[in-house]
Structures are given as C-alpha cells and as structure tokens.
C-alpha positions as CSV (number, residue, x, y, z in Angstrom):
1,M,128.4,131.7,85.3
2,L,126.9,128.3,84.2
3,D,123.9,128.1,86.1
4,L,125.0,124.4,88.0
5,R,122.1,122.8,90.6
6,L,124.1,120.5,93.0
7,H,122.7,117.0,94.4
8,F,124.2,114.9,96.8
9,L,123.4,111.2,96.8
10,E,124.3,109.8,100.4
11,A,122.6,106.4,100.9
12,D,126.0,104.5,100.5
13,G,127.9,106.8,103.0
14,S,128.6,110.6,103.6
15,L,130.3,112.8,101.7
16,A,129.9,115.5,104.7
17,P,133.9,115.9,105.6
18,W,134.3,116.6,101.5
19,R,131.4,118.6,101.1
20,E,133.1,122.1,101.4
21,T,135.6,121.0,98.7
22,I,132.7,119.6,96.3
23,L,131.0,123.2,97.0
24,T,133.9,125.1,96.0
25,D,134.9,123.3,93.0
26,V,131.1,123.0,91.3
27,R,131.4,126.7,92.0
28,T,134.8,127.4,90.4
29,T,134.0,125.5,87.7
30,A,131.0,127.2,86.8
31,E,132.5,130.5,86.8
32,R,135.5,128.9,84.4
33,V,133.4,127.2,82.6
34,G,130.2,129.8,81.9
35,G,133.2,132.1,81.3
36,S,134.1,131.1,78.4
37,V,131.2,128.6,76.5
38,S,128.9,130.6,74.1
39,A,125.8,132.1,75.4
40,A,124.0,129.4,73.4
41,D,125.1,126.5,75.7
42,K,124.7,127.9,79.1
43,V,121.2,129.1,78.6
44,A,120.1,126.1,80.1
45,P,120.5,124.8,83.6
46,V,122.6,121.1,84.6
47,D,122.0,119.0,87.4
48,V,124.8,117.9,89.1
49,L,124.5,114.8,90.9
50,V,127.3,114.2,93.2
51,E,127.3,110.1,94.5
52,R,129.2,108.2,96.7
53,R,129.2,104.7,95.3
54,P,132.1,102.2,96.8
55,G,134.3,100.2,94.0
56,Q,132.7,102.4,91.0
57,T,135.8,105.0,90.0
58,I,138.3,105.4,87.8
59,P,140.6,103.4,90.3
60,E,143.6,105.7,89.8
61,L,141.4,108.3,91.0
62,G,138.9,107.6,93.1
63,L,135.8,109.7,91.0
64,S,134.5,109.6,87.9
65,G,132.0,111.0,86.1
66,A,128.9,110.6,83.3
67,C,126.2,112.6,80.9
68,Y,124.0,110.8,79.2
69,R,121.3,114.3,78.5
70,R,121.8,117.9,78.2
71,G,120.5,118.4,81.7
72,L,122.3,116.0,83.8
73,V,125.9,115.5,85.2
74,T,126.7,113.1,87.5
75,V,130.4,112.8,89.6
76,T,130.9,109.5,91.1
77,L,133.2,109.6,94.1
78,D,135.0,106.9,95.8
79,P,136.2,108.1,99.5
80,D,137.4,105.1,100.6
81,N,139.8,105.0,97.7
82,P,143.3,105.3,98.6
83,H,144.0,107.7,95.7
84,F,140.5,109.5,96.3
85,E,142.4,112.8,98.9
86,T,145.0,113.4,96.3
87,S,143.1,113.4,93.3
88,L,140.7,116.3,95.4
89,A,143.4,118.2,96.2
90,K,144.7,118.1,92.4
91,G,141.4,119.5,90.8
92,E,140.1,115.9,89.6
93,L,136.6,116.7,90.1
94,R,137.2,119.9,88.8
95,K,138.7,118.2,85.8
96,T,135.9,115.7,85.7
97,L,133.2,117.8,85.8
98,T,134.4,119.9,83.0
99,H,134.8,117.4,80.8
100,E,131.2,116.2,81.0
101,L,129.9,119.4,81.0
102,H,131.2,119.5,77.8
103,H,128.7,116.6,76.7
104,S,126.3,117.9,78.6
105,F,126.4,121.1,75.6
106,R,127.2,118.7,72.4
107,H,124.1,116.8,73.7
108,A,122.3,119.7,73.0
109,T,123.8,120.1,69.7
110,C,125.2,117.2,67.4
111,G,125.1,114.5,70.1
112,Y,127.4,112.3,71.7
113,G,127.8,109.7,68.5
114,F,126.9,106.2,67.4
115,R,129.6,105.6,65.4
116,L,133.7,105.1,66.4
117,G,134.4,108.7,64.4
118,E,131.8,110.6,66.4
119,V,132.7,109.2,69.6
120,L,136.3,109.7,69.1
121,V,135.9,113.7,68.4
122,T,132.4,114.0,71.1
123,E,135.7,112.8,73.6
124,G,138.7,113.9,72.3
125,L,136.7,117.2,72.7
126,A,135.6,117.1,76.0
127,D,139.1,116.3,77.3
128,A,140.6,119.3,75.2
129,F,138.1,121.2,76.4
130,D,139.3,120.3,79.8
131,A,142.8,121.3,79.1
132,E,142.0,124.8,77.9
133,I,140.0,125.4,81.2
134,N,142.5,124.2,83.8
135,G,145.8,123.5,82.1
136,G,147.3,121.1,81.2
137,D,148.1,118.3,78.7
138,G,145.0,116.4,79.1
139,N,144.7,112.7,81.8
140,P,146.8,109.7,81.9
141,W,143.9,107.8,80.0
142,N,144.9,110.9,76.9
143,H,148.5,109.2,76.6
144,A,147.6,105.6,77.1
145,V,149.5,104.5,73.6
146,P,152.8,102.9,73.9
147,A,154.5,104.6,70.8
148,Q,154.8,101.5,68.8
149,D,151.4,100.7,68.6
150,W,150.0,103.9,67.1
151,L,150.3,103.3,63.5
152,G,148.4,100.0,63.7
153,L,145.8,101.1,66.4
154,I,144.9,104.0,63.7
155,E,144.7,102.0,60.7
156,R,142.0,99.9,62.6
157,A,140.0,102.2,63.6
158,E,140.1,103.5,60.8
159,L,138.1,101.0,59.3
160,E,135.6,101.4,61.9
161,L,134.9,105.3,61.8
162,W,131.5,105.1,60.3
163,A,130.7,101.8,61.0
164,D,127.3,101.5,62.4
165,G,127.9,99.9,65.8
166,Y,131.5,99.6,67.4
167,N,132.4,98.3,70.6
168,H,132.8,101.7,72.9
169,S,133.5,98.9,75.8
170,A,136.8,97.6,73.9
171,W,138.0,100.8,72.1
172,F,137.4,103.1,75.7
173,F,138.3,100.7,78.2
174,G,140.1,98.0,76.6
175,W,137.8,95.0,76.8
176,N,139.0,92.2,75.0
177,G,135.5,90.9,73.5
178,H,136.5,89.1,70.0
179,G,139.5,89.8,67.7
180,E,142.7,91.6,68.2
181,P,142.9,93.3,71.6
182,L,142.7,96.7,72.0
183,P,144.6,99.0,74.8
184,R,142.6,100.3,77.9
185,W,141.8,103.8,77.0
186,A,143.0,103.6,73.1
187,G,139.4,105.8,71.8
188,Y,140.8,108.4,74.8
189,S,144.2,108.7,72.9
190,I,143.2,109.0,69.8
191,G,140.2,110.9,70.1
192,Y,142.8,113.4,72.2
193,H,145.6,113.5,69.7
194,L,142.7,113.8,66.5
195,V,141.3,117.0,68.7
196,K,144.7,118.9,69.1
197,T,145.5,117.9,65.7
198,Y,143.0,119.8,64.0
199,L,143.6,122.6,67.1
200,A,147.0,122.8,65.7
201,A,145.8,123.3,62.2
202,N,142.6,126.0,63.3
203,P,145.0,128.3,65.4
204,G,141.7,130.3,66.1
205,A,139.5,127.1,67.2
206,R,139.3,126.0,70.8
207,P,136.9,123.4,72.6
208,S,134.7,126.2,74.4
209,Q,133.3,127.0,70.9
210,M,133.1,123.4,69.1
211,T,130.1,121.9,71.2
212,A,128.5,121.4,67.9
213,T,131.3,120.8,65.6
214,P,130.4,117.6,64.0
215,A,132.8,114.6,63.8
216,P,133.4,114.7,60.0
217,E,134.5,118.8,60.1
218,V,137.6,117.6,62.4
219,I,138.1,113.7,60.9
220,G,138.5,115.4,58.2
221,R,140.4,117.8,58.9
222,A,142.7,116.3,61.1
223,W,142.6,112.7,60.9
224,A,145.5,112.0,57.2
225,H,147.9,114.5,59.3
226,L,147.9,112.5,62.6
227,K,148.2,109.3,60.8
228,A,151.3,111.0,58.5
229,R,152.8,111.5,62.0
230,I,152.8,108.6,63.6
231,A,153.7,107.2,60.4
232,T,157.2,109.1,60.4
233,A,157.7,109.1,64.0
C-alpha cells in the first residue's frame, strides 16, 4: 500500500460531514495505486492535503487537485458547489487523487516539464493512469476538442512542442492571451490522446510503469501517428 498521510485544512469551513468518505477514498486509492506502481515510486510517503475553498475548484465537479512536488498532493473541495455531492459519490475524489499521484511520482524522476511537449505527456500520462486504476476513458477535459478543430490544433501545438516558454493557461484552461484563442482544456485533450496512441502502439506499456518515461520517447513514437489519424478522420 502507498503511504498517504492525510491532513485537513478547515479554516474556510468544516469537512466533517464528508470526512468518512474522504478517508475511505484515500485508503482505496492508496491500495490501488500502491498495488500498481513500482517499488521505487512508493518508497517515500506522500502528504495529502484536503482543503475547503469555496469557488476555487473545477466548476463542473466541485473539486480539483494539484501537485507541485514529490511529497505533497493537494485536493481542494467545495461542498457549496451544486455538483459536489454527485462528484463525490461517483468517485471523482479518487480519480483526482490518482491523477495527482502520478505527478508526484514524476516529480521524483523526469519532472513535470517546462515545455509544452513535456507537459502534454505529463498530463496525458496522469489521466491515462487514472483510467488504468479507476476505469473509464478519461474525463471531460480529455474529450474537449471538437472534431473539426483537431487538425489545426495539433499543427499549432507541433510548432510549440519544444519552444522555451509556452502559455500554460492558454493551452490547458483556454485563456486567450495573445493571438488565436485556444479551446478550454485543449492541452489535456491532446496529451491524453497522444498517450493513448502511444499505448496502442506499445501494448506492454502501462501508465503505472511510465512515471520516468521522458516526453521525447512518447512524442517520438506517437505524435506522427496521432496526427495522421486525425488528418484522415
């Protein structure tokens, strides 16, 4: 089992009514993830910080997650959000925690990434890891690009893959910034389908065993195939 150390921040409101569900979900995730990743990935504990912050989550879910270093994952909950109870019942907390734990493991190896190509792979792997552990075929943000926009989006991303500096907010959250606007969640959609393309071409590969796989490996083996498939769709 993965050693997850749970902490609650409740200055902005009590989480007592949901504490038992949270504890169960964290324990279940520790068992599932711990049973799938390598010994190296689970050798060190991870602090899991659960906080209540009204209005600071994914609006469609009422929760969100973040991981900026190996030893800490943050899960933010907003019980005032009308979708929160449904999300909790559907296992969205487990899915979020699973996604962020893949980031945690990756921070200890090749890192989150500083270029668009690196981050597309990191986010794609995290969502594919969630699918491996919890089932399903990704999340709404993995299927957010209209079919008619895919080719232009892939070609645009290709120009920026290895550039020094990219607009993370634009690529992943849809902020316009300067130039042509980007669809919300474009980066998550590209990353997920890129990783799925890689996995299809490498049947023995699993996201749980790819925490240290460098981005050029995935992009080098899957980008052209993804682009070709989109072009002929």
